[in-house]
GUKOLTI-5201 format. One record per atom (N, C-alpha, C, O): residue number from 1; residue in three letters; x, y, z. Coordinates in steps of 0.02 Angstrom, whole numbers, plus 50000, padded with zeros to 5 digits. Layout:
REM GUKOLTI-5201
<r k="NUM" r="ALA" px="X" py="Y" pz="Z"/>
...
//
This chain:
REM GUKOLTI-5201
<r k="1" r="MET" px="47228" py="51085" pz="48028"/>
<r k="1" r="MET" px="47248" py="51019" pz="48008"/>
<r k="1" r="MET" px="47324" py="51012" pz="48015"/>
<r k="1" r="MET" px="47362" py="51055" pz="47993"/>
<r k="2" r="ARG" px="47345" py="50959" pz="48047"/>
<r k="2" r="ARG" px="47415" py="50948" pz="48062"/>
<r k="2" r="ARG" px="47446" py="50905" pz="48008"/>
<r k="2" r="ARG" px="47418" py="50853" pz="47989"/>
<r k="3" r="GLY" px="47505" py="50926" pz="47983"/>
<r k="3" r="GLY" px="47540" py="50887" pz="47932"/>
<r k="3" r="GLY" px="47590" py="50840" pz="47964"/>
<r k="3" r="GLY" px="47606" py="50847" pz="48023"/>
<r k="4" r="ASP" px="47615" py="50791" pz="47928"/>
<r k="4" r="ASP" px="47663" py="50743" pz="47952"/>
<r k="4" r="ASP" px="47735" py="50761" pz="47935"/>
<r k="4" r="ASP" px="47779" py="50719" pz="47940"/>
<r k="5" r="CYS" px="47748" py="50822" pz="47915"/>
<r k="5" r="CYS" px="47815" py="50840" pz="47892"/>
<r k="5" r="CYS" px="47859" py="50871" pz="47946"/>
<r k="5" r="CYS" px="47914" py="50894" pz="47930"/>
<r k="6" r="GLY" px="47837" py="50875" pz="48008"/>
<r k="6" r="GLY" px="47878" py="50906" pz="48060"/>
<r k="6" r="GLY" px="47867" py="50875" pz="48127"/>
<r k="6" r="GLY" px="47828" py="50827" pz="48135"/>
<r k="7" r="PHE" px="47902" py="50902" pz="48178"/>
<r k="7" r="PHE" px="47896" py="50879" pz="48247"/>
<r k="7" r="PHE" px="47855" py="50929" pz="48286"/>
<r k="7" r="PHE" px="47859" py="50989" pz="48273"/>
<r k="8" r="SER" px="47817" py="50905" pz="48334"/>
<r k="8" r="SER" px="47779" py="50950" pz="48377"/>
<r k="8" r="SER" px="47826" py="50977" pz="48431"/>
<r k="8" r="SER" px="47881" py="50951" pz="48441"/>
<r k="9" r="LEU" px="47805" py="51029" pz="48464"/>
<r k="9" r="LEU" px="47844" py="51059" pz="48517"/>
<r k="9" r="LEU" px="47857" py="51009" pz="48573"/>
<r k="9" r="LEU" px="47911" py="51008" pz="48602"/>
<r k="10" r="LEU" px="47808" py="50969" pz="48590"/>
<r k="10" r="LEU" px="47816" py="50919" pz="48643"/>
<r k="10" r="LEU" px="47869" py="50867" pz="48624"/>
<r k="10" r="LEU" px="47909" py="50848" pz="48667"/>
<r k="11" r="GLU" px="47870" py="50846" pz="48562"/>
<r k="11" r="GLU" px="47921" py="50797" pz="48540"/>
<r k="11" r="GLU" px="47991" py="50828" pz="48544"/>
<r k="11" r="GLU" px="48039" py="50794" pz="48564"/>
<r k="12" r="CYS" px="47998" py="50890" pz="48524"/>
<r k="12" r="CYS" px="48063" py="50924" pz="48527"/>
<r k="12" r="CYS" px="48086" py="50931" pz="48599"/>
<r k="12" r="CYS" px="48145" py="50920" pz="48614"/>
<r k="13" r="MET" px="48041" py="50950" pz="48645"/>
<r k="13" r="MET" px="48059" py="50958" pz="48715"/>
<r k="13" r="MET" px="48080" py="50891" pz="48745"/>
<r k="13" r="MET" px="48128" py="50888" pz="48783"/>
<r k="14" r="LEU" px="48044" py="50839" pz="48729"/>
<r k="14" r="LEU" px="48060" py="50772" pz="48755"/>
<r k="14" r="LEU" px="48129" py="50750" pz="48729"/>
<r k="14" r="LEU" px="48168" py="50720" pz="48766"/>
<r k="15" r="ALA" px="48144" py="50763" pz="48666"/>
<r k="15" r="ALA" px="48209" py="50746" pz="48638"/>
<r k="15" r="ALA" px="48265" py="50784" pz="48673"/>
<r k="15" r="ALA" px="48318" py="50756" pz="48686"/>
<r k="16" r="LEU" px="48253" py="50848" pz="48689"/>
<r k="16" r="LEU" px="48303" py="50888" pz="48725"/>
<r k="16" r="LEU" px="48315" py="50861" pz="48795"/>
<r k="16" r="LEU" px="48372" py="50860" pz="48819"/>
<r k="17" r="VAL" px="48263" py="50840" pz="48829"/>
<r k="17" r="VAL" px="48270" py="50812" pz="48896"/>
<r k="17" r="VAL" px="48310" py="50747" pz="48894"/>
<r k="17" r="VAL" px="48355" py="50737" pz="48936"/>
<r k="18" r="VAL" px="48296" py="50704" pz="48846"/>
<r k="18" r="VAL" px="48333" py="50641" pz="48840"/>
<r k="18" r="VAL" px="48407" py="50655" pz="48824"/>
<r k="18" r="VAL" px="48451" py="50625" pz="48855"/>
<r k="19" r="MET" px="48420" py="50699" pz="48777"/>
<r k="19" r="MET" px="48489" py="50716" pz="48759"/>
<r k="19" r="MET" px="48525" py="50748" pz="48818"/>
<r k="19" r="MET" px="48584" py="50733" pz="48830"/>
<r k="20" r="GLY" px="48491" py="50791" pz="48854"/>
<r k="20" r="GLY" px="48522" py="50823" pz="48913"/>
<r k="20" r="GLY" px="48540" py="50772" pz="48966"/>
<r k="20" r="GLY" px="48592" py="50778" pz="48999"/>
<r k="21" r="SER" px="48498" py="50723" pz="48976"/>
<r k="21" r="SER" px="48513" py="50670" pz="49025"/>
<r k="21" r="SER" px="48575" py="50632" pz="49005"/>
<r k="21" r="SER" px="48618" py="50619" pz="49047"/>
<r k="22" r="PHE" px="48581" py="50614" pz="48942"/>
<r k="22" r="PHE" px="48640" py="50578" pz="48919"/>
<r k="22" r="PHE" px="48703" py="50621" pz="48925"/>
<r k="22" r="PHE" px="48755" py="50597" pz="48946"/>
<r k="23" r="LEU" px="48698" py="50684" pz="48906"/>
<r k="23" r="LEU" px="48756" py="50729" pz="48911"/>
<r k="23" r="LEU" px="48777" py="50739" pz="48984"/>
<r k="23" r="LEU" px="48836" py="50740" pz="48999"/>
<r k="24" r="GLY" px="48728" py="50747" pz="49028"/>
<r k="24" r="GLY" px="48744" py="50755" pz="49099"/>
<r k="24" r="GLY" px="48779" py="50695" pz="49127"/>
<r k="24" r="GLY" px="48828" py="50701" pz="49165"/>
<r k="25" r="GLY" px="48756" py="50636" pz="49109"/>
<r k="25" r="GLY" px="48789" py="50574" pz="49131"/>
<r k="25" r="GLY" px="48859" py="50568" pz="49103"/>
<r k="25" r="GLY" px="48905" py="50546" pz="49138"/>
<r k="26" r="GLY" px="48868" py="50588" pz="49041"/>
<r k="26" r="GLY" px="48934" py="50587" pz="49010"/>
<r k="26" r="GLY" px="48983" py="50634" pz="49044"/>
<r k="26" r="GLY" px="49041" py="50616" pz="49054"/>
<r k="27" r="VAL" px="48960" py="50693" pz="49061"/>
<r k="27" r="VAL" px="49003" py="50742" pz="49096"/>
<r k="27" r="VAL" px="49022" py="50715" pz="49165"/>
<r k="27" r="VAL" px="49080" py="50722" pz="49185"/>
<r k="28" r="MET" px="48975" py="50685" pz="49200"/>
<r k="28" r="MET" px="48991" py="50657" pz="49266"/>
<r k="28" r="MET" px="49041" py="50600" pz="49260"/>
<r k="28" r="MET" px="49087" py="50595" pz="49301"/>
<r k="29" r="LEU" px="49034" py="50559" pz="49209"/>
<r k="29" r="LEU" px="49081" py="50504" pz="49198"/>
<r k="29" r="LEU" px="49151" py="50530" pz="49183"/>
<r k="29" r="LEU" px="49200" py="50505" pz="49210"/>
<r k="30" r="LEU" px="49156" py="50580" pz="49139"/>
<r k="30" r="LEU" px="49221" py="50608" pz="49122"/>
<r k="30" r="LEU" px="49254" py="50641" pz="49183"/>
<r k="30" r="LEU" px="49314" py="50637" pz="49192"/>
<r k="31" r="SER" px="49214" py="50675" pz="49223"/>
<r k="31" r="SER" px="49240" py="50706" pz="49284"/>
<r k="31" r="SER" px="49268" py="50654" pz="49332"/>
<r k="31" r="SER" px="49321" py="50664" pz="49361"/>
<r k="32" r="SER" px="49233" py="50599" pz="49339"/>
<r k="32" r="SER" px="49256" py="50545" pz="49383"/>
<r k="32" r="SER" px="49320" py="50514" pz="49356"/>
<r k="32" r="SER" px="49366" py="50500" pz="49395"/>
<r k="33" r="ILE" px="49324" py="50503" pz="49292"/>
<r k="33" r="ILE" px="49385" py="50475" pz="49261"/>
<r k="33" r="ILE" px="49444" py="50523" pz="49271"/>
<r k="33" r="ILE" px="49499" py="50500" pz="49286"/>
<r k="34" r="TYR" px="49432" py="50587" pz="49264"/>
<r k="34" r="TYR" px="49486" py="50637" pz="49274"/>
<r k="34" r="TYR" px="49512" py="50634" pz="49345"/>
<r k="34" r="TYR" px="49572" py="50635" pz="49356"/>
<r k="35" r="ARG" px="49467" py="50631" pz="49394"/>
<r k="35" r="ARG" px="49488" py="50628" pz="49465"/>
<r k="35" r="ARG" px="49527" py="50564" pz="49479"/>
<r k="35" r="ARG" px="49578" py="50567" pz="49514"/>
<r k="36" r="MET" px="49505" py="50509" pz="49452"/>
<r k="36" r="MET" px="49540" py="50445" pz="49463"/>
<r k="36" r="MET" px="49609" py="50446" pz="49431"/>
<r k="36" r="MET" px="49657" py="50421" pz="49460"/>
<r k="37" r="ASN" px="49616" py="50475" pz="49371"/>
<r k="37" r="ASN" px="49681" py="50481" pz="49339"/>
<r k="37" r="ASN" px="49728" py="50526" pz="49378"/>
<r k="37" r="ASN" px="49787" py="50511" pz="49384"/>
<r k="38" r="ARG" px="49702" py="50581" pz="49404"/>
<r k="38" r="ARG" px="49743" py="50627" pz="49444"/>
<r k="38" r="ARG" px="49767" py="50591" pz="49507"/>
<r k="38" r="ARG" px="49826" py="50598" pz="49525"/>
<r k="39" r="MET" px="49724" py="50554" pz="49540"/>
<r k="39" r="MET" px="49744" py="50518" pz="49601"/>
<r k="39" r="MET" px="49795" py="50464" pz="49585"/>
<r k="39" r="MET" px="49843" py="50454" pz="49622"/>
<r k="40" r="ALA" px="49786" py="50429" pz="49529"/>
<r k="40" r="ALA" px="49834" py="50378" pz="49509"/>
<r k="40" r="ALA" px="49903" py="50409" pz="49496"/>
<r k="40" r="ALA" px="49954" py="50380" pz="49514"/>
<r k="41" r="GLY" px="49904" py="50468" pz="49466"/>
<r k="41" r="GLY" px="49967" py="50503" pz="49455"/>
<r k="41" r="GLY" px="50001" py="50523" pz="49520"/>
<r k="41" r="GLY" px="50062" py="50518" pz="49526"/>
<r k="42" r="GLN" px="49961" py="50545" pz="49569"/>
<r k="42" r="GLN" px="49990" py="50564" pz="49634"/>
<r k="42" r="GLN" px="50018" py="50503" pz="49670"/>
<r k="42" r="GLN" px="50071" py="50506" pz="49700"/>
<r k="43" r="ILE" px="49982" py="50447" pz="49667"/>
<r k="43" r="ILE" px="50006" py="50385" pz="49699"/>
<r k="43" r="ILE" px="50071" py="50362" pz="49665"/>
<r k="43" r="ILE" px="50118" py="50341" pz="49698"/>
<r k="44" r="GLU" px="50071" py="50366" pz="49599"/>
<r k="44" r="GLU" px="50131" py="50347" pz="49561"/>
<r k="44" r="GLU" px="50191" py="50391" pz="49581"/>
<r k="44" r="GLU" px="50246" py="50366" pz="49590"/>
<r k="45" r="ARG" px="50180" py="50456" pz="49587"/>
<r k="45" r="ARG" px="50234" py="50502" pz="49605"/>
<r k="45" r="ARG" px="50258" py="50488" pz="49676"/>
<r k="45" r="ARG" px="50318" py="50487" pz="49688"/>
<r k="46" r="ALA" px="50213" py="50477" pz="49723"/>
<r k="46" r="ALA" px="50232" py="50463" pz="49792"/>
<r k="46" r="ALA" px="50272" py="50398" pz="49796"/>
<r k="46" r="ALA" px="50320" py="50393" pz="49833"/>
<r k="47" r="THR" px="50251" py="50348" pz="49758"/>
<r k="47" r="THR" px="50287" py="50284" pz="49757"/>
<r k="47" r="THR" px="50357" py="50293" pz="49727"/>
<r k="47" r="THR" px="50405" py="50263" pz="49751"/>
<r k="48" r="ALA" px="50363" py="50334" pz="49675"/>
<r k="48" r="ALA" px="50428" py="50347" pz="49644"/>
<r k="48" r="ALA" px="50475" py="50383" pz="49693"/>
<r k="48" r="ALA" px="50534" py="50368" pz="49696"/>
<r k="49" r="ILE" px="50447" py="50430" pz="49732"/>
<r k="49" r="ILE" px="50487" py="50465" pz="49783"/>
<r k="49" r="ILE" px="50513" py="50415" pz="49835"/>
<r k="49" r="ILE" px="50572" py="50416" pz="49852"/>
<r k="50" r="ALA" px="50468" py="50373" pz="49860"/>
<r k="50" r="ALA" px="50488" py="50324" pz="49911"/>
<r k="50" r="ALA" px="50539" py="50275" pz="49882"/>
<r k="50" r="ALA" px="50587" py="50256" pz="49917"/>
<r k="51" r="ASP" px="50530" py="50255" pz="49820"/>
<r k="51" r="ASP" px="50577" py="50209" pz="49788"/>
<r k="51" r="ASP" px="50646" py="50241" pz="49780"/>
<r k="51" r="ASP" px="50697" py="50208" pz="49790"/>
<r k="52" r="GLU" px="50647" py="50305" pz="49763"/>
<r k="52" r="GLU" px="50711" py="50341" pz="49756"/>
<r k="52" r="GLU" px="50748" py="50344" pz="49823"/>
<r k="52" r="GLU" px="50809" py="50336" pz="49826"/>
<r k="53" r="ILE" px="50711" py="50356" pz="49877"/>
<r k="53" r="ILE" px="50742" py="50358" pz="49943"/>
<r k="53" r="ILE" px="50769" py="50289" pz="49962"/>
<r k="53" r="ILE" px="50824" py="50284" pz="49989"/>
<r k="54" r="LEU" px="50731" py="50236" pz="49948"/>
<r k="54" r="LEU" px="50756" py="50168" pz="49961"/>
<r k="54" r="LEU" px="50819" py="50153" pz="49921"/>
<r k="54" r="LEU" px="50865" py="50120" pz="49946"/>
<r k="55" r="GLU" px="50821" py="50176" pz="49860"/>
<r k="55" r="GLU" px="50881" py="50166" pz="49818"/>
<r k="55" r="GLU" px="50941" py="50203" pz="49848"/>
<r k="55" r="GLU" px="50997" py="50177" pz="49848"/>
<r k="56" r="ARG" px="50929" py="50263" pz="49872"/>
<r k="56" r="ARG" px="50984" py="50300" pz="49906"/>
<r k="56" r="ARG" px="51009" py="50261" pz="49967"/>
<r k="56" r="ARG" px="51069" py="50259" pz="49979"/>
<r k="57" r="TYR" px="50963" py="50231" pz="50004"/>
<r k="57" r="TYR" px="50982" py="50193" pz="50062"/>
<r k="57" r="TYR" px="51025" py="50133" pz="50042"/>
<r k="57" r="TYR" px="51073" py="50115" pz="50076"/>
<r k="58" r="ARG" px="51007" py="50102" pz="49986"/>
<r k="58" r="ARG" px="51045" py="50044" pz="49962"/>
<r k="58" r="ARG" px="51117" py="50064" pz="49945"/>
<r k="58" r="ARG" px="51164" py="50026" pz="49959"/>
<r k="59" r="ILE" px="51125" py="50122" pz="49915"/>
<r k="59" r="ILE" px="51191" py="50146" pz="49894"/>
<r k="59" r="ILE" px="51231" py="50172" pz="49954"/>
<r k="59" r="ILE" px="51289" py="50155" pz="49964"/>
<r k="60" r="THR" px="51199" py="50214" pz="49994"/>
<r k="60" r="THR" px="51232" py="50243" pz="50053"/>
<r k="60" r="THR" px="51186" py="50231" pz="50112"/>
<r k="60" r="THR" px="51125" py="50232" pz="50105"/>
<r k="61" r="SER" px="51214" py="50219" pz="50169"/>
<r k="61" r="SER" px="51173" py="50207" pz="50228"/>
<r k="61" r="SER" px="51140" py="50273" pz="50250"/>
<r k="61" r="SER" px="51175" py="50322" pz="50265"/>
<r k="62" r="LEU" px="51075" py="50273" pz="50252"/>
<r k="62" r="LEU" px="51039" py="50332" pz="50275"/>
<r k="62" r="LEU" px="51027" py="50326" pz="50350"/>
<r k="62" r="LEU" px="51031" py="50272" pz="50379"/>
<r k="63" r="THR" px="51011" py="50382" pz="50379"/>
<r k="63" r="THR" px="50989" py="50382" pz="50448"/>
<r k="63" r="THR" px="50915" py="50401" pz="50448"/>
<r k="63" r="THR" px="50891" py="50427" pz="50398"/>
<r k="64" r="PRO" px="50879" py="50387" pz="50502"/>
<r k="64" r="PRO" px="50809" py="50408" pz="50503"/>
<r k="64" r="PRO" px="50805" py="50483" pz="50489"/>
<r k="64" r="PRO" px="50842" py="50523" pz="50517"/>
<r k="65" r="GLN" px="50760" py="50502" pz="50446"/>
<r k="65" r="GLN" px="50754" py="50572" pz="50427"/>
<r k="65" r="GLN" px="50683" py="50587" pz="50402"/>
<r k="65" r="GLN" px="50643" py="50542" pz="50390"/>
<r k="66" r="GLU" px="50670" py="50651" pz="50394"/>
<r k="66" r="GLU" px="50608" py="50674" pz="50363"/>
<r k="66" r="GLU" px="50627" py="50719" pz="50304"/>
<r k="66" r="GLU" px="50680" py="50751" pz="50305"/>
<r k="67" r="PHE" px="50584" py="50721" pz="50254"/>
<r k="67" r="PHE" px="50599" py="50761" pz="50194"/>
<r k="67" r="PHE" px="50535" py="50785" pz="50163"/>
<r k="67" r="PHE" px="50481" py="50758" pz="50176"/>
<r k="68" r="ASP" px="50540" py="50836" pz="50121"/>
<r k="68" r="ASP" px="50483" py="50864" pz="50084"/>
<r k="68" r="ASP" px="50503" py="50868" pz="50010"/>
<r k="68" r="ASP" px="50560" py="50887" pz="49994"/>
<r k="69" r="VAL" px="50457" py="50851" pz="49967"/>
<r k="69" r="VAL" px="50466" py="50856" pz="49895"/>
<r k="69" r="VAL" px="50404" py="50890" pz="49867"/>
<r k="69" r="VAL" px="50348" py="50870" pz="49881"/>
<r k="70" r="SER" px="50415" py="50943" pz="49826"/>
<r k="70" r="SER" px="50359" py="50978" pz="49796"/>
<r k="70" r="SER" px="50357" py="50960" pz="49721"/>
<r k="70" r="SER" px="50407" py="50962" pz="49687"/>
<r k="71" r="ASP" px="50297" py="50944" pz="49698"/>
<r k="71" r="ASP" px="50289" py="50925" pz="49628"/>
<r k="71" r="ASP" px="50218" py="50941" pz="49606"/>
<r k="71" r="ASP" px="50170" py="50919" pz="49637"/>
<r k="72" r="SER" px="50211" py="50979" pz="49552"/>
<r k="72" r="SER" px="50146" py="50996" pz="49523"/>
<r k="72" r="SER" px="50099" py="51027" pz="49574"/>
<r k="72" r="SER" px="50039" py="51013" pz="49574"/>
<r k="73" r="GLY" px="50125" py="51069" pz="49618"/>
<r k="73" r="GLY" px="50084" py="51103" pz="49667"/>
<r k="73" r="GLY" px="50066" py="51062" pz="49728"/>
<r k="73" r="GLY" px="50028" py="51086" pz="49771"/>
<r k="74" r="ILE" px="50091" py="51002" pz="49733"/>
<r k="74" r="ILE" px="50077" py="50959" pz="49791"/>
<r k="74" r="ILE" px="50142" py="50949" pz="49829"/>
<r k="74" r="ILE" px="50194" py="50936" pz="49799"/>
<r k="75" r="ILE" px="50138" py="50954" pz="49895"/>
<r k="75" r="ILE" px="50197" py="50943" pz="49937"/>
<r k="75" r="ILE" px="50191" py="50873" pz="49967"/>
<r k="75" r="ILE" px="50144" py="50858" pz="50003"/>
<r k="76" r="TYR" px="50240" py="50832" pz="49951"/>
<r k="76" r="TYR" px="50244" py="50764" pz="49978"/>
<r k="76" r="TYR" px="50291" py="50765" pz="50038"/>
<r k="76" r="TYR" px="50349" py="50784" pz="50031"/>
<r k="77" r="HIS" px="50266" py="50744" pz="50095"/>
<r k="77" r="HIS" px="50307" py="50739" pz="50156"/>
<r k="77" r="HIS" px="50329" py="50667" pz="50163"/>
<r k="77" r="HIS" px="50289" py="50621" pz="50155"/>
<r k="78" r="GLY" px="50392" py="50658" pz="50178"/>
<r k="78" r="GLY" px="50418" py="50590" pz="50184"/>
<r k="78" r="GLY" px="50453" py="50578" pz="50250"/>
<r k="78" r="GLY" px="50475" py="50625" pz="50283"/>
<r k="79" r="LYS" px="50457" py="50515" pz="50268"/>
<r k="79" r="LYS" px="50488" py="50496" pz="50331"/>
<r k="79" r="LYS" px="50523" py="50429" pz="50320"/>
<r k="79" r="LYS" px="50494" py="50382" pz="50293"/>
<r k="80" r="VAL" px="50586" py="50425" pz="50343"/>
<r k="80" r="VAL" px="50624" py="50362" pz="50339"/>
<r k="80" r="VAL" px="50632" py="50336" pz="50410"/>
<r k="80" r="VAL" px="50655" py="50372" pz="50455"/>
<r k="81" r="GLU" px="50612" py="50274" pz="50421"/>
<r k="81" r="GLU" px="50619" py="50242" pz="50486"/>
<r k="81" r="GLU" px="50662" py="50179" pz="50478"/>
<r k="81" r="GLU" px="50655" py="50142" pz="50429"/>
<r k="82" r="LEU" px="50705" py="50168" pz="50526"/>
<r k="82" r="LEU" px="50746" py="50108" pz="50528"/>
<r k="82" r="LEU" px="50728" py="50069" pz="50590"/>
<r k="82" r="LEU" px="50728" py="50095" pz="50646"/>
<r k="83" r="LYS" px="50710" py="50005" pz="50581"/>
<r k="83" r="LYS" px="50691" py="49962" pz="50637"/>
<r k="83" r="LYS" px="50735" py="49900" pz="50637"/>
<r k="83" r="LYS" px="50737" py="49863" pz="50588"/>
<r k="84" r="LEU" px="50770" py="49889" pz="50692"/>
<r k="84" r="LEU" px="50813" py="49831" pz="50698"/>
<r k="84" r="LEU" px="50771" py="49767" pz="50703"/>
<r k="84" r="LEU" px="50725" py="49763" pz="50744"/>
<r k="85" r="GLN" px="50787" py="49718" pz="50662"/>
<r k="85" r="GLN" px="50754" py="49653" pz="50661"/>
<r k="85" r="GLN" px="50806" py="49599" pz="50673"/>
<r k="85" r="GLN" px="50866" py="49614" pz="50673"/>
<r k="86" r="ASP" px="50785" py="49538" pz="50683"/>
<r k="86" r="ASP" px="50832" py="49482" pz="50692"/>
<r k="86" r="ASP" px="50874" py="49471" pz="50629"/>
<r k="86" r="ASP" px="50933" py="49453" pz="50634"/>
<r k="87" r="LEU" px="50845" py="49480" pz="50571"/>
<r k="87" r="LEU" px="50879" py="49466" pz="50508"/>
<r k="87" r="LEU" px="50915" py="49526" pz="50479"/>
<r k="87" r="LEU" px="50949" py="49519" pz="50428"/>
<r k="88" r="GLY" px="50909" py="49584" pz="50508"/>
<r k="88" r="GLY" px="50940" py="49644" pz="50482"/>
<r k="88" r="GLY" px="50900" py="49705" pz="50503"/>
<r k="88" r="GLY" px="50869" py="49706" pz="50556"/>
<r k="89" r="THR" px="50902" py="49755" pz="50462"/>
<r k="89" r="THR" px="50867" py="49818" pz="50476"/>
<r k="89" r="THR" px="50809" py="49827" pz="50428"/>
<r k="89" r="THR" px="50818" py="49823" pz="50367"/>
<r k="90" r="GLN" px="50750" py="49837" pz="50455"/>
<r k="90" r="GLN" px="50692" py="49851" pz="50413"/>
<r k="90" r="GLN" px="50692" py="49926" pz="50399"/>
<r k="90" r="GLN" px="50693" py="49967" pz="50445"/>
<r k="91" r="VAL" px="50690" py="49944" pz="50335"/>
<r k="91" r="VAL" px="50687" py="50014" pz="50315"/>
<r k="91" r="VAL" px="50616" py="50028" pz="50291"/>
<r k="91" r="VAL" px="50590" py="49993" pz="50246"/>
<r k="92" r="VAL" px="50585" py="50079" pz="50320"/>
<r k="92" r="VAL" px="50516" py="50097" pz="50302"/>
<r k="92" r="VAL" px="50518" py="50169" pz="50278"/>
<r k="92" r="VAL" px="50538" py="50215" pz="50314"/>
<r k="93" r="VAL" px="50496" py="50180" pz="50216"/>
<r k="93" r="VAL" px="50490" py="50247" pz="50189"/>
<r k="93" r="VAL" px="50416" py="50261" pz="50179"/>
<r k="93" r="VAL" px="50382" py="50226" pz="50142"/>
<r k="94" r="THR" px="50391" py="50313" pz="50213"/>
<r k="94" r="THR" px="50321" py="50332" pz="50209"/>
<r k="94" r="THR" px="50315" py="50401" pz="50178"/>
<r k="94" r="THR" px="50348" py="50448" pz="50201"/>
<r k="95" r="VAL" px="50274" py="50408" pz="50127"/>
<r k="95" r="VAL" px="50262" py="50472" pz="50094"/>
<r k="95" r="VAL" px="50189" py="50489" pz="50103"/>
<r k="95" r="VAL" px="50145" py="50449" pz="50087"/>
<r k="96" r="THR" px="50175" py="50549" pz="50129"/>
<r k="96" r="THR" px="50106" py="50572" pz="50138"/>
<r k="96" r="THR" px="50096" py="50637" pz="50100"/>
<r k="96" r="THR" px="50144" py="50675" pz="50089"/>
<r k="97" r="TRP" px="50034" py="50650" pz="50081"/>
<r k="97" r="TRP" px="50017" py="50713" pz="50049"/>
<r k="97" r="TRP" px="49943" py="50725" pz="50059"/>
<r k="97" r="TRP" px="49904" py="50680" pz="50073"/>
<r k="98" r="THR" px="49924" py="50789" pz="50052"/>
<r k="98" r="THR" px="49854" py="50809" pz="50060"/>
<r k="98" r="THR" px="49830" py="50838" pz="49994"/>
<r k="98" r="THR" px="49862" py="50881" pz="49965"/>
<r k="99" r="GLU" px="49772" py="50815" pz="49972"/>
<r k="99" r="GLU" px="49743" py="50840" pz="49911"/>
<r k="99" r="GLU" px="49669" py="50852" pz="49923"/>
<r k="99" r="GLU" px="49631" py="50806" pz="49938"/>
<r k="100" r="ARG" px="49648" py="50915" pz="49917"/>
<r k="100" r="ARG" px="49579" py="50935" pz="49928"/>
<r k="100" r="ARG" px="49554" py="50914" pz="49997"/>
<r k="100" r="ARG" px="49497" py="50891" pz="50004"/>
<r k="101" r="GLY" px="49596" py="50923" pz="50047"/>
<r k="101" r="GLY" px="49577" py="50909" pz="50116"/>
<r k="101" r="GLY" px="49578" py="50836" pz="50136"/>
<r k="101" r="GLY" px="49560" py="50819" pz="50192"/>
<r k="102" r="THR" px="49599" py="50792" pz="50091"/>
<r k="102" r="THR" px="49602" py="50721" pz="50106"/>
<r k="102" r="THR" px="49675" py="50700" pz="50110"/>
<r k="102" r="THR" px="49715" py="50714" pz="50066"/>
<r k="103" r="ASN" px="49693" py="50665" pz="50164"/>
<r k="103" r="ASN" px="49761" py="50641" pz="50174"/>
<r k="103" r="ASN" px="49771" py="50574" pz="50139"/>
<r k="103" r="ASN" px="49727" py="50531" pz="50140"/>
<r k="104" r="HIS" px="49829" py="50566" pz="50108"/>
<r k="104" r="HIS" px="49846" py="50504" pz="50073"/>
<r k="104" r="HIS" px="49915" py="50482" pz="50096"/>
<r k="104" r="HIS" px="49955" py="50522" pz="50119"/>
<r k="105" r="GLU" px="49928" py="50417" pz="50090"/>
<r k="105" r="GLU" px="49991" py="50390" pz="50114"/>
<r k="105" r="GLU" px="50013" py="50329" pz="50073"/>
<r k="105" r="GLU" px="49972" py="50287" pz="50054"/>
<r k="106" r="VAL" px="50078" py="50326" pz="50060"/>
<r k="106" r="VAL" px="50108" py="50269" pz="50027"/>
<r k="106" r="VAL" px="50169" py="50250" pz="50068"/>
<r k="106" r="VAL" px="50209" py="50293" pz="50087"/>
<r k="107" r="SER" px="50177" py="50185" pz="50082"/>
<r k="107" r="SER" px="50235" py="50161" pz="50120"/>
<r k="107" r="SER" px="50268" py="50104" pz="50082"/>
<r k="107" r="SER" px="50235" py="50060" pz="50054"/>
<r k="108" r="LEU" px="50335" py="50106" pz="50082"/>
<r k="108" r="LEU" px="50374" py="50051" pz="50053"/>
<r k="108" r="LEU" px="50419" py="50023" pz="50107"/>
<r k="108" r="LEU" px="50448" py="50060" pz="50147"/>
<r k="109" r="TYR" px="50424" py="49957" pz="50109"/>
<r k="109" r="TYR" px="50464" py="49922" pz="50160"/>
<r k="109" r="TYR" px="50518" py="49881" pz="50125"/>
<r k="109" r="TYR" px="50506" py="49854" pz="50071"/>
<r k="110" r="THR" px="50576" py="49877" pz="50157"/>
<r k="110" r="THR" px="50627" py="49831" pz="50133"/>
<r k="110" r="THR" px="50668" py="49808" pz="50193"/>
<r k="110" r="THR" px="50666" py="49839" pz="50246"/>
<r k="111" r="LEU" px="50705" py="49755" pz="50184"/>
<r k="111" r="LEU" px="50747" py="49728" pz="50238"/>
<r k="111" r="LEU" px="50819" py="49730" pz="50214"/>
<r k="111" r="LEU" px="50836" py="49703" pz="50161"/>
<r k="112" r="SER" px="50862" py="49762" pz="50253"/>
<r k="112" r="SER" px="50933" py="49768" pz="50237"/>
<r k="112" r="SER" px="50973" py="49722" pz="50284"/>
<r k="112" r="SER" px="50960" py="49721" pz="50344"/>
<r k="113" r="ALA" px="51020" py="49686" pz="50255"/>
<r k="113" r="ALA" px="51060" py="49639" pz="50295"/>
<r k="113" r="ALA" px="51123" py="49672" pz="50324"/>
<r k="113" r="ALA" px="51165" py="49638" pz="50352"/>
<r k="114" r="ARG" px="51130" py="49737" pz="50317"/>
<r k="114" r="ARG" px="51189" py="49772" pz="50343"/>
<r k="114" r="ARG" px="51190" py="49771" pz="50418"/>
<r k="114" r="ARG" px="51236" py="49798" pz="50448"/>
//
């Protein structure tokens, strides 16, 4: 005779499966959020590097050049290009980096009247 004061083995197993599904989904969601935050940080750092180079150009005239900056185990490669335009010189700073085999790039453009 079965009493009503406990759970059967089948009910316990079903509860574990449901809880495991929710936990698995939660772990996948947290992993995705972590990756997106890491990528946002890398884009922010690359943009800051390019902005710093543009600021240097504003203060002193730069020549076309290439540069490397290492930060948090990632090497950011940069390139400064100057293109003559009718209204002045277009300055293009491009920063590239590779993370887990994927190439990424950020470019900033400005126009100098010098």
